[in-house]
C-alpha positions in Angstrom: 19.6 58.3 127.8 18.0 60.6 130.3 19.8 63.5 128.9 18.7 62.7 125.3 15.0 62.5 126.5 15.4 65.8 128.2 16.9 67.3 125.1 14.1 66.1 122.9 11.4 67.3 125.3 13.1 70.7 125.4 13.1 70.9 121.6 9.5 69.8 121.5 8.3 72.4 123.8 10.2 75.3 122.2 9.5 74.1 118.7 5.8 74.0 119.3 6.1 77.5 121.0 7.7 78.8 117.7 4.7 77.5 115.7 2.1 78.9 118.0 3.8 82.2 117.9 3.5 82.5 114.2 0.3 84.7 114.3 1.0 87.9 112.4 -0.2 91.2 113.8 -2.6 92.6 111.1 -1.1 96.0 111.4 2.2 94.5 110.2 0.7 92.5 107.3 -0.3 93.6 103.7 -2.4 90.9 102.0 -2.1 92.1 98.4 -4.5 89.7 96.8 -7.3 90.4 99.3 -6.8 94.2 99.3 -6.9 94.3 95.5 -10.3 92.5 95.6 -9.6 90.4 92.6 -12.5 88.5 91.2 -14.3 87.1 88.1 -15.0 90.6 86.9 -11.3 91.6 86.9 -10.0 91.6 83.4 -7.0 89.4 82.7 -7.2 87.2 85.9 -9.5 84.4 87.1 -9.7 82.4 90.2 -8.2 78.9 90.0 -7.2 76.1 92.4 -4.0 76.9 94.3 -1.2 75.0 96.0 -3.6 74.7 98.9 -7.3 75.6 99.6 -6.6 77.9 102.5 -6.6 81.1 100.4 -7.6 82.2 96.9 -5.3 81.7 93.9 -5.5 83.6 90.7 -4.3 82.8 87.1 -2.7 85.8 85.4 -3.5 85.3 81.8 -1.7 86.4 78.6 -4.1 89.2 77.9 -4.1 93.0 78.5 -4.8 93.9 82.1 -4.2 96.6 84.7 -3.9 95.0 88.1 -3.0 98.2 90.0 -4.1 99.3 93.5 -6.3 102.3 93.8 -4.7 105.5 95.1 -6.4 105.1 98.5 -5.6 101.4 98.8 -2.0 102.0 97.7 -1.5 104.8 100.3 -2.8 102.4 103.1 -0.1 99.9 102.0 2.6 102.6 101.9 1.7 103.9 105.4 2.7 100.6 106.8 5.8 100.2 104.7 7.0 103.9 104.5 10.4 104.5 106.3 10.6 100.9 107.6 13.9 99.0 107.3 12.7 95.4 108.0 10.1 93.7 105.8 9.5 90.5 103.8 7.8 89.8 100.5 6.0 86.5 100.5 4.4 84.7 97.5 3.4 81.3 96.4 3.5 81.0 92.6 3.5 78.8 89.5 5.1 80.7 86.6 4.7 79.7 83.0 7.7 78.1 81.5 10.2 80.8 80.0 8.0 83.7 81.0 9.6 86.9 82.2 7.4 89.0 84.3 7.1 91.3 87.3 5.7 89.7 90.5 5.2 92.9 92.5 6.1 96.6 91.6 6.2 99.7 93.8 7.4 102.6 91.7 7.0 106.4 91.3 7.2 107.7 87.7 10.5 106.1 86.5 11.9 105.2 89.9 11.5 101.7 91.0 11.5 101.7 94.9 10.8 98.0 95.2 10.2 95.5 92.3 10.4 91.8 92.4 10.9 90.2 88.9 11.4 86.7 87.6 13.0 86.2 84.2 12.5 82.8 82.6 14.7 83.7 79.6 17.7 84.3 81.8 16.7 82.0 84.6 17.1 84.6 87.4 15.2 86.4 90.1 15.8 90.2 90.1 15.2 92.8 92.8 15.1 96.4 91.7 15.2 99.1 94.4 16.4 102.6 95.3 19.0 103.1 98.1 18.9 105.9 100.8 21.1 108.0 98.5 18.3 107.8 95.8 20.4 105.7 93.5 19.0 102.7 91.5 20.2 99.3 92.3 19.5 95.8 91.0 20.3 92.5 92.7 20.3 89.4 90.4 19.8 85.9 91.9 20.4 83.1 89.3 17.6 80.6 89.8 15.1 78.7 87.5 11.7 79.9 88.9 9.7 80.0 85.7 9.4 76.2 85.3 5.6 75.7 85.4 5.9 74.2 89.0 4.7 75.5 92.3 7.2 77.4 94.4 7.2 79.3 97.8 9.3 82.5 97.5 10.2 84.9 100.4 12.6 87.8 100.2 13.5 89.3 103.6 15.3 92.6 104.0 16.7 93.9 107.3 18.4 97.1 106.7 21.4 96.2 104.4 20.9 92.4 105.0 19.0 90.4 102.3 17.9 86.7 102.4 16.1 84.9 99.6 14.3 81.6 100.4 12.7 79.5 97.8 10.7 76.4 98.9 11.8 77.0 102.4 15.5 76.7 101.4 17.9 79.6 101.9 19.2 80.2 98.4 21.0 83.6 98.8 22.1 85.8 101.6 23.8 89.1 100.9 24.8 92.5 102.3 23.5 95.3 100.0 23.1 99.0 100.2 20.1 99.7 102.4 16.8 100.1 100.3 14.9 103.3 100.8 11.2 103.1 101.7 10.8 106.9 101.7 7.9 106.6 99.4 6.7 109.9 97.9 3.0 110.6 97.4 1.7 109.3 94.1 3.6 106.0 94.3 1.8 103.2 92.6 1.6 99.4 93.4 1.2 96.8 90.6 0.7 93.1 90.8 1.9 90.8 88.0 3.1 93.6 85.7 5.4 96.7 85.8 2.8 98.9 84.1 -0.1 98.7 81.5 2.3 97.6 78.7 5.3 95.7 80.2 6.4 93.0 82.6 3.4 90.7 82.3 3.6 87.8 84.7 2.0 84.7 83.3 1.0 82.0 85.7 -0.7 81.5 89.1 -0.1 83.5 92.3 -1.4 82.8 95.8 -0.6 84.2 99.2 1.0 87.5 98.0 1.9 89.3 101.3 4.2 92.0 102.5 5.0 91.6 106.2 6.6 94.7 107.9 8.5 92.7 110.5 11.9 90.9 110.9 12.3 87.3 109.7 8.9 87.3 108.0 9.8 84.2 106.1 8.9 82.2 109.2 5.2 82.8 108.5 5.7 80.9 105.2 8.1 78.2 106.4 7.6 77.6 110.3 10.3 74.9 110.3 12.9 77.5 109.6 12.5 78.7 113.2 13.9 75.4 114.5 16.8 76.0 116.9 17.4 72.6 118.5 20.7 70.9 117.6 20.9 67.3 116.2 23.2 64.6 117.3 25.3 65.3 114.2 25.5 69.0 115.3 26.9 67.9 118.6 29.5 65.7 116.9 30.5 68.6 114.6 30.8 70.9 117.6 33.1 68.5 119.4 35.3 68.2 116.3 35.5 72.0 116.0 36.5 72.3 119.7 39.3 69.9 119.1 40.5 71.8 116.0 40.4 75.1 117.9 42.5 73.5 120.8 45.1 72.5 118.1 45.1 76.0 116.7 45.5 77.5 120.1 48.5 75.4 120.9 50.2 76.3 117.6 49.3 80.0 118.1 50.7 80.0 121.6 54.0 78.5 120.4 54.2 81.3 117.6 53.5 84.0 120.1 56.3 82.7 122.4 58.8 82.9 119.5 57.6 86.4 118.5 58.0 87.7 122.0 61.6 86.5 122.0 62.3 88.4 118.8 60.6 91.5 120.1 62.8 91.5 123.2 65.8 91.7 120.9 64.3 94.6 118.9 63.9 96.6 122.1 67.6 97.3 121.9 67.2 99.1 118.6 65.8 102.6 117.9 63.7 103.0 114.8 62.1 106.3 114.0 58.6 106.0 112.6 57.7 108.6 109.9 54.4 109.7 108.4 53.6 110.2 104.7 50.8 112.5 103.5 50.2 113.6 99.9 53.7 112.4 98.9 55.4 114.4 101.7 57.3 112.5 104.5 57.2 114.0 108.0 59.4 113.0 111.0 58.2 112.1 114.5 56.5 115.0 116.4 56.6 117.2 113.3 53.5 119.3 112.7 52.0 121.0 109.6 48.8 122.5 108.3 46.6 120.7 105.9 43.7 122.7 104.7 41.5 123.4 107.8 43.5 120.9 110.0 46.5 120.9 112.1 48.3 117.6 111.8 51.1 115.9 113.8 53.2 112.8 113.2 53.0 110.6 116.4 54.6 107.2 116.4 54.1 106.8 112.7 50.4 107.8 112.8 49.0 111.0 111.4 46.8 112.7 114.0 44.8 115.8 112.8 42.6 118.3 114.6 40.3 120.8 113.1 42.0 124.2 112.9 40.8 126.9 115.4 40.5 130.1 113.6 41.2 133.4 115.4 38.7 136.2 115.4 40.8 139.4 115.0 39.4 142.9 115.3 39.4 144.4 111.8 40.3 148.1 111.2 37.7 150.6 110.0 36.3 149.9 106.5 37.4 146.3 106.5 35.8 143.0 107.6 36.6 139.2 107.9 36.3 137.3 104.7 37.7 134.0 103.2 40.9 134.3 101.2 41.7 131.9 98.4 44.0 129.1 99.5 43.5 129.7 103.2 41.1 128.1 105.7 40.5 131.0 108.1 39.1 134.4 107.4 41.3 137.5 107.2 40.5 141.2 107.2 39.7 142.5 103.8 38.8 146.0 102.6 35.1 146.6 102.1 32.9 149.1 100.2 29.5 150.3 101.2 27.2 150.6 98.1 23.3 151.0 97.9 22.9 149.6 101.5 25.1 146.5 100.9 28.6 145.6 101.8 31.1 144.4 99.2 34.6 143.0 99.6 37.6 144.1 97.6 37.2 142.8 94.0 33.5 142.0 94.2 31.3 143.5 91.5 27.6 144.7 91.3 25.3 145.8 88.5 23.0 148.8 88.5 20.3 149.2 85.8 19.0 152.7 84.9 15.3 153.4 84.4 15.9 153.0 80.6 17.4 149.5 81.2 21.1 150.4 80.7 23.4 148.2 82.7 26.4 149.9 84.7 28.9 147.7 86.4 30.8 148.7 89.6 33.7 147.1 91.4 35.0 147.5 94.9 38.5 148.9 94.7 40.5 150.8 97.5 37.2 150.9 99.7 35.3 152.7 96.9 32.9 151.3 94.3 34.4 152.3 91.0 32.8 152.3 87.5 34.0 149.4 85.3 34.4 150.3 81.6 32.1 148.1 79.4 34.1 145.9 77.0 31.0 144.6 75.2 29.2 141.3 75.6 29.6 138.1 73.4 26.7 137.1 71.2 24.5 134.3 72.8 23.3 131.4 70.8 20.2 130.7 73.0 16.7 132.3 72.8 16.0 135.1 75.2 13.8 133.0 77.4 16.9 130.8 78.1 19.1 133.9 78.9 20.2 134.5 82.6 20.8 137.9 84.1 23.8 138.1 86.5 24.3 140.4 89.5 28.0 140.7 89.0 28.2 141.2 85.2 26.2 143.2 82.7 26.6 140.3 80.2 23.9 137.7 80.2 24.7 133.9 79.9 22.7 131.0 78.5 20.9 128.7 80.9 23.2 125.8 81.9 26.4 128.0 81.7 29.5 126.4 83.3 30.6 128.8 85.9 32.9 126.2 87.4 35.1 126.4 84.3 35.9 130.1 85.0 37.2 130.0 88.6 36.3 128.5 92.0 37.7 128.0 95.4 36.7 124.4 96.1 39.6 122.6 97.7 40.2 118.9 98.6 37.2 116.7 99.0 35.0 119.5 97.8 33.5 119.7 94.2 32.3 122.7 92.3 28.5 122.7 91.4 26.9 125.0 88.9 23.7 126.8 89.9 21.5 129.0 87.7 23.6 132.1 88.1 26.8 131.1 90.0 29.1 128.4 91.1 29.1 126.9 94.7 31.1 124.3 96.5 29.6 121.0 97.7 31.2 118.3 99.8 31.6 114.9 98.2 29.5 112.1 99.5 30.9 110.8 102.8 32.4 114.1 103.8 31.3 117.0 105.9 32.0 120.7 105.6 34.7 122.4 107.8 33.4 125.9 107.0 30.1 127.3 105.9 31.0 127.8 102.2 31.8 124.0 101.8 35.3 124.9 100.3 37.0 122.6 102.7 35.6 119.2 103.7 36.7 116.2 105.9 36.0 112.5 105.8 33.1 111.2 107.9 34.3 108.3 109.9 31.1 106.2 110.1 32.8 103.7 112.3 33.9 106.1 115.0 30.4 107.8 115.0 28.5 104.6 115.1 26.8 105.2 111.7 27.2 101.5 110.5 25.3 98.3 110.4 28.1 95.8 111.4 26.7 92.9 113.4 28.1 90.7 116.1 31.6 89.2 115.3 32.2 91.8 112.5 34.5 94.8 112.4 33.7 98.2 110.9 36.4 99.6 108.6 36.3 103.1 107.4 37.0 102.8 103.6 37.9 105.8 101.4 35.3 107.1 99.0 36.1 106.8 95.3 37.1 110.1 93.7 35.3 109.7 90.3 32.1 110.6 88.6 31.2 107.0 87.6 31.8 103.8 89.6 31.0 100.1 89.7 30.9 97.7 92.5 32.2 94.4 91.1 30.7 91.2 92.4 32.3 89.7 95.6 34.2 93.0 96.2 33.7 95.6 99.0 35.0 98.7 97.4 33.8 100.4 94.2 36.0 101.0 91.2 36.0 104.0 88.9 35.0 103.6 85.2 35.1 106.0 82.4 32.1 104.7 80.5 29.0 106.0 82.2 26.9 103.2 80.6 28.9 100.6 82.6 28.5 102.4 85.9 25.9 101.3 88.4 26.6 104.4 90.6 27.0 107.9 89.5 27.8 111.1 91.3 24.6 113.0 90.1 25.0 116.6 89.0 21.6 118.1 88.4 23.1 120.8 86.2 24.1 118.2 83.6 21.2 117.5 81.4 20.6 115.4 78.3 18.9 116.3 75.0 16.9 113.3 73.7 16.1 112.4 70.1 13.0 114.7 70.2 15.1 117.7 71.6 13.4 117.3 75.0 15.7 118.2 78.0 16.1 115.3 80.4 17.6 115.6 83.9 20.2 113.3 85.1 18.8 110.1 86.5 15.6 110.2 84.4 14.7 107.3 82.1 12.4 107.2 78.9 11.4 104.9 76.1 13.2 106.0 73.0 11.0 107.6 70.4 9.9 105.2 67.6 10.6 102.1 69.6 8.8 100.1 72.2 11.7 98.3 73.9 14.7 100.6 73.9 15.1 102.2 77.4 17.3 105.3 77.7 18.7 107.0 80.8 20.4 110.3 81.3 23.7 109.9 83.3 25.3 113.3 83.9 24.9 114.6 80.4 25.5 111.1 78.8 22.7 109.1 77.2 22.8 105.4 77.7 20.3 103.1 75.9 19.7 99.4 76.0 17.2 97.0 74.6 14.9 95.1 77.0 14.9 91.4 75.7 11.9 90.7 77.9 10.0 93.5 76.1 10.9 92.1 72.7 9.5 88.7 73.6 6.1 90.3 74.6 5.7 92.1 71.3 
């Protein structure tokens, strides 16, 4: 009995302490309704009684409105939020039945950095955001929020950990790709709508806040901070201990039998081999793989970065990369107009009359290359690019990678305006300065992960495809051929789209299709994907 009284006293003291500690530092708090200074003069909203009388509540009416923070006010908001990884969105609301609308939207141009939306048509809450890799993401939480009843909603984000509470009940908890709060200048903040024309929220909102702190949901629901166990908790703990004791006894018996079997295996010799890229290597066998020296040790491949020699090259030669090899070798050079050219490199010279002459480095001398004529171009002169290694111009957007490149494993060819370059795939780092060879970054070994207590970091391979999708309840993405099904793309800024008005659109950009109001199109590496927004159709 005495122990029970002490336990209750302990819980009472620390429970009250948690409530008293709920005061929020103003520097960590963004009170959206107060800062927007909504009042009777604000078009489209009016003050009404809320769930409680502690703060003001506003009815967002079904009329045209523009509830948007001024540039100065928005920048004050974003100074608190920018580059923060722990924050919570709080709101008390009563949404009209079947309404689909945006609660809070932070976006820049077509990029939604943070947007909380409730769809009454699909009975779901959506979070739109951009990750640190500048890719758009959407998290969908099935829930009936638009039921014309009061609800308390909190969405807490801590790095890649997301928790959704509704009416002080934890509804969803997920691990997501970490949202980016690197908000550029010119970012806008809207309340109750996505923009002037779309995403109108209909209903009442009260206590709309953004807290830049961990576990901000406690400010809305103090009882969630309770840490004292109940009697039932103790009974469950005792039951679990008994189950663990049983598991331990069974495991010990299995280990004993396994040890007996292993003792018999010690009398056998089994050579362990290694397999890499379809080739099998024996124990202690070594080989070169790109820019790495690898060895098979006890069935495990161990690789080290290749150390390149630095030989002294003879006169009229210098170190340069050779196709198919990691290290530089001595190659013949030519001196021409104050610059050094390697064997096979070309350079153009233009006379005062504008005539182009092409030279090539051969046998340590720049020799004239006979002109074979240039193909006709099907683009206007303003779109034609002059090259330093050819007298023939090309059209803007020319695919240099299709001609020839030296990008090896884990490196991809990228087209620039006048040449092709190599670039390491996401999750890989360069082994030499031209990015032709790249190695996988082991985020686990380097401590670049967000695994919490009682979890294990596993370095998973990256998908080698342009378009991928992450299925629900799975950890690894899958490749897809249809770009319109993909939620992640490997962006190539050189692959543009031509919309229905012949306007060039860069990959990742979105626009409303000409002649429509509810068809949203997006450019995905040269592919145009369009979809109709049902919410927009309902608002017409």
